C-alpha positions in Angstrom: -2.7 -18.2 6.4 0.9 -19.0 5.6 2.6 -20.1 2.3 2.1 -23.7 3.1 -1.8 -23.5 3.2 -1.7 -21.6 -0.1 0.2 -24.5 -1.7 -2.2 -27.0 -0.3 -5.3 -25.0 -1.7 -3.7 -24.7 -5.0 -2.8 -28.4 -5.3 -6.4 -29.3 -4.2 -8.0 -27.1 -6.9 -5.7 -28.6 -9.5 -6.6 -32.1 -8.5 -10.3 -31.2 -8.5 -10.0 -29.8 -12.2 -8.2 -32.9 -13.2 -10.6 -35.2 -11.6 -13.5 -33.4 -13.3 -11.9 -33.5 -16.6 -10.3 -36.9 -16.7 -12.5 -38.8 -14.2 -15.3 -39.8 -16.7 -12.8 -40.7 -19.4 -10.7 -43.0 -17.1 -14.0 -44.6 -15.7 -15.2 -45.4 -19.1 -11.9 -46.9 -20.2 -11.6 -49.1 -17.1 -15.1 -50.3 -17.7 -14.3 -51.5 -21.2 -10.9 -52.8 -20.9 -9.3 -54.9 -18.2 -6.7 -53.6 -15.8 -3.2 -53.6 -17.4 0.0 -53.3 -15.4 1.5 -49.8 -15.1 4.1 -49.3 -17.8 7.7 -48.9 -16.5 8.9 -46.6 -19.3 6.7 -43.5 -20.0 7.4 -41.2 -22.9 5.5 -38.0 -23.8 5.5 -36.4 -27.2 3.8 -33.3 -28.5 3.0 -32.1 -32.1 2.6 -34.0 -35.3 5.0 -34.8 -38.2 4.7 -31.3 -39.5 5.9 -29.9 -36.1 2.7 -28.1 -35.1 1.1 -28.5 -31.7 -2.7 -28.2 -32.0 -4.9 -28.0 -28.8 -6.1 -31.4 -27.6 -9.7 -31.7 -26.7 -8.9 -32.0 -23.0 -6.9 -28.8 -23.1 -9.7 -27.1 -24.9 -12.2 -28.2 -22.3 -9.8 -26.8 -19.6 -9.6 -23.6 -21.4 -13.5 -23.5 -21.8 -13.9 -24.0 -18.1 -11.5 -21.1 -17.4 -13.3 -18.8 -19.7 -16.7 -19.7 -18.3 -15.4 -19.1 -14.7 -14.0 -15.6 -15.8 -17.3 -14.8 -17.8 -18.9 -12.6 -15.0 -15.8 -10.6 -14.6 -15.4 -10.1 -18.3 -19.0 -9.2 -18.7 -18.8 -6.6 -15.9 -15.5 -5.0 -16.8 -15.2 -4.8 -20.6 -18.9 -4.1 -21.6 -21.5 -1.6 -20.9 -22.8 -3.6 -17.9 -21.1 -1.4 -15.3 -22.7 1.9 -16.3 -26.1 0.4 -16.9 -26.4 -1.3 -13.6 -25.1 1.7 -11.6 -27.6 3.9 -13.4 -30.5 1.7 -12.7 -29.3 1.3 -9.1 -29.4 5.1 -8.7 -32.8 5.3 -10.3 -34.2 2.9 -7.9 -32.6 4.6 -5.0 -33.9 8.0 -6.2 -37.5 6.9 -6.3 -37.2 5.4 -2.9 -39.4 2.4 -3.3 -37.2 0.1 -1.2 -36.9 -3.4 -2.7 -39.1 -2.7 -5.7 -38.1 -3.5 -8.4 -36.1 -6.3 -6.8 -32.3 -6.7 -7.3 -32.8 -9.6 -9.6 -35.0 -7.6 -12.0 -32.6 -4.7 -12.1 -29.6 -6.9 -12.8 -31.6 -8.8 -15.4 -32.6 -5.7 -17.1 -29.0 -4.4 -17.1 -28.0 -7.8 -18.5 -30.3 -7.7 -21.4 -29.6 -4.1 -22.1 -25.9 -5.0 -22.1 -26.7 -7.8 -24.8 -28.5 -5.2 -26.8 -25.7 -2.6 -26.8 -23.0 -5.1 -27.3 -24.7 -7.0 -30.3 -22.7 -5.4 -33.0 -19.4 -6.1 -31.0 -20.5 -9.8 -30.6 -21.4 -10.0 -34.2 -18.1 -8.7 -35.4 -16.3 -11.1 -33.1 -18.4 -14.0 -34.4 -17.8 -13.1 -38.1 -14.2 -12.4 -37.8 -12.9 -14.7 -35.1 -15.2 -17.5 -34.2 -16.6 -18.7 -37.4 -13.1 -18.8 -39.0 -11.8 -20.7 -36.1 -14.7 -23.3 -36.2 -14.0 -23.7 -39.8 -10.4 -24.3 -39.0 -9.3 -21.3 -41.2 -7.4 -19.7 -38.4 -5.5 -20.9 -35.3 -6.6 -20.1 -31.8 -4.1 -17.4 -31.2 -5.2 -15.6 -34.4 -8.9 -16.0 -33.3 -8.0 -14.3 -30.0 -6.1 -11.5 -31.7 -9.1 -10.9 -34.1 -11.7 -11.3 -31.3 -10.1 -8.8 -29.0 -9.9 -6.0 -31.6 -13.7 -5.2 -31.4 -13.7 -5.2 -27.6 -10.7 -2.8 -27.6 -12.3 -0.4 -30.2 -15.5 -0.3 -27.9 -13.4 0.4 -24.9 -11.2 3.1 -26.6 -14.6 4.8 -27.6 -15.8 5.4 -24.1 -12.5 5.7 -22.3 -11.4 9.2 -21.4 -7.8 10.3 -22.3 -7.2 11.5 -18.9 -8.0 8.1 -17.3 -5.9 6.2 -20.0 -3.0 8.5 -19.3 -3.2 7.9 -15.5 -2.6 4.1 -15.9 0.0 4.6 -18.6 1.8 6.9 -16.1 1.4 4.5 -13.3 2.7 1.6 -15.2 5.9 3.6 -16.2 5.6 2.5 -19.7 6.7 4.6 -22.7 4.0 6.9 -24.2 2.1 4.8 -26.9 2.3 6.1 -30.5 -1.3 4.9 -31.4 -4.0 2.8 -29.9 -2.4 -0.6 -31.0 0.5 0.3 -28.6 -1.7 0.5 -25.5 -1.8 -2.8 -23.7 -5.2 -4.3 -22.9 -4.2 -4.5 -19.2 -3.8 -0.8 -19.3 -7.0 -0.1 -21.1 -9.4 -2.1 -19.0 -8.9 -0.1 -15.8 -9.0 3.1 -17.6 -12.3 2.0 -19.3 -13.7 1.0 -15.9 -13.1 4.3 -14.0 -14.4 6.1 -17.1 -17.6 4.1 -17.0 -17.9 4.8 -13.2 -17.6 8.5 -13.8 -20.3 8.7 -16.5 -22.6 6.4 -14.5 -22.3 8.7 -11.5 -22.9 11.8 -13.5 -26.1 10.4 -14.9 -27.1 9.1 -11.6 -26.7 12.6 -10.1 -28.9 14.2 -12.9 -31.6 11.5 -12.1 -31.6 12.3 -8.3 -32.2 16.1 -9.0 -36.2 16.1 -9.6 -36.7 13.7 -6.9 -34.7 15.6 -4.4 -36.7 18.6 -5.4 -40.0 16.7 -4.4 -38.3 15.6 -1.2 -37.4 19.1 -0.2 -40.9 20.5 -1.1 -42.5 17.9 0.9 -40.3 18.4 4.0 -40.9 22.2 3.7 -44.6 21.8 3.7 -44.6 19.3 6.6 -42.4 21.6 8.6 -44.8 24.6 8.0 -47.8 22.5 9.0 -46.0 21.5 12.1 -45.9 17.8 11.3 -42.4 17.3 12.5 -42.9 13.7 13.5 -44.3 12.4 10.2 -41.3 11.3 8.0 -41.2 13.3 4.7 -40.3 10.2 2.7 -43.6 8.7 3.5 -45.5 11.5 2.0 -43.1 12.2 -1.0 -42.7 8.6 -2.2 -46.4 8.5 -3.8 -45.7 11.8 -5.4 -42.3 10.8 -6.9 -44.0 7.5 -8.2 -46.8 9.4 -9.8 -44.3 11.9 -11.4 -42.1 9.0 -12.6 -45.1 7.1 -14.3 -46.6 10.5 -15.8 -43.4 11.3 -17.6 -42.9 7.7 -18.7 -39.7 7.6 -16.7 -38.5 4.0 -17.6 -38.7 4.9 -21.2 -36.7 8.1 -20.7 -34.1 6.4 -18.7 -33.5 3.4 -20.9 -33.6 5.8 -23.9 -30.8 7.9 -22.3 -28.7 4.8 -21.4 -28.9 3.3 -25.0 -28.5 6.7 -26.7 -25.2 7.1 -24.6 -23.6 4.1 -26.5 -24.5 5.1 -30.0 
């Protein structure tokens, strides 16, 4: 695909967004007022008599649509969702129950656990940024600066210094004097790979007891001469029994949530 097609796709997306935002408004105005001739002279002004330039309702709607489209990425990258969903996936794979629990259940559990873990951060954002913004006490930019601070604090808490130093080195930026000097674009990837490392470490620990059961089952079947019988078929009921007897879901969820305390 050459540059021409990229331009066509970009223009089509822009026209679609403009049509979705302005279509209903234009239709309502045309249905209420008769058609007027198109003006010859068009003038565009911005701001009020004090020189300030508040966001219009249309622009706020466009920004809201943009934020909603990026919400899944934000949820995955800057919260505890990455670690939780990977650990639960390791847990499901270690037990070997196939499609049970289903992917929807695992993702839903990870989502609600993320909401539970991130509740203090959301409350701080709501109290310091959203409520003053809704009360028109601060501007949108001030609300963004206040709202990003709790998220940065959360990411700094679970980001390894080694990972953060890697991306600072790759960006060839000067060494930051404090946390405020670290760009958010550098902090986010460092936080992601730190969460991946932690999730894989916990997943490895979860695999060990189930791996032992598989090895014992395979050894017993080999000693009995049952080479054709798959060891997974025999070991899976024992793994489920052990997981239920030790109250496995309680232990796993407790370990995940305690890791964010």
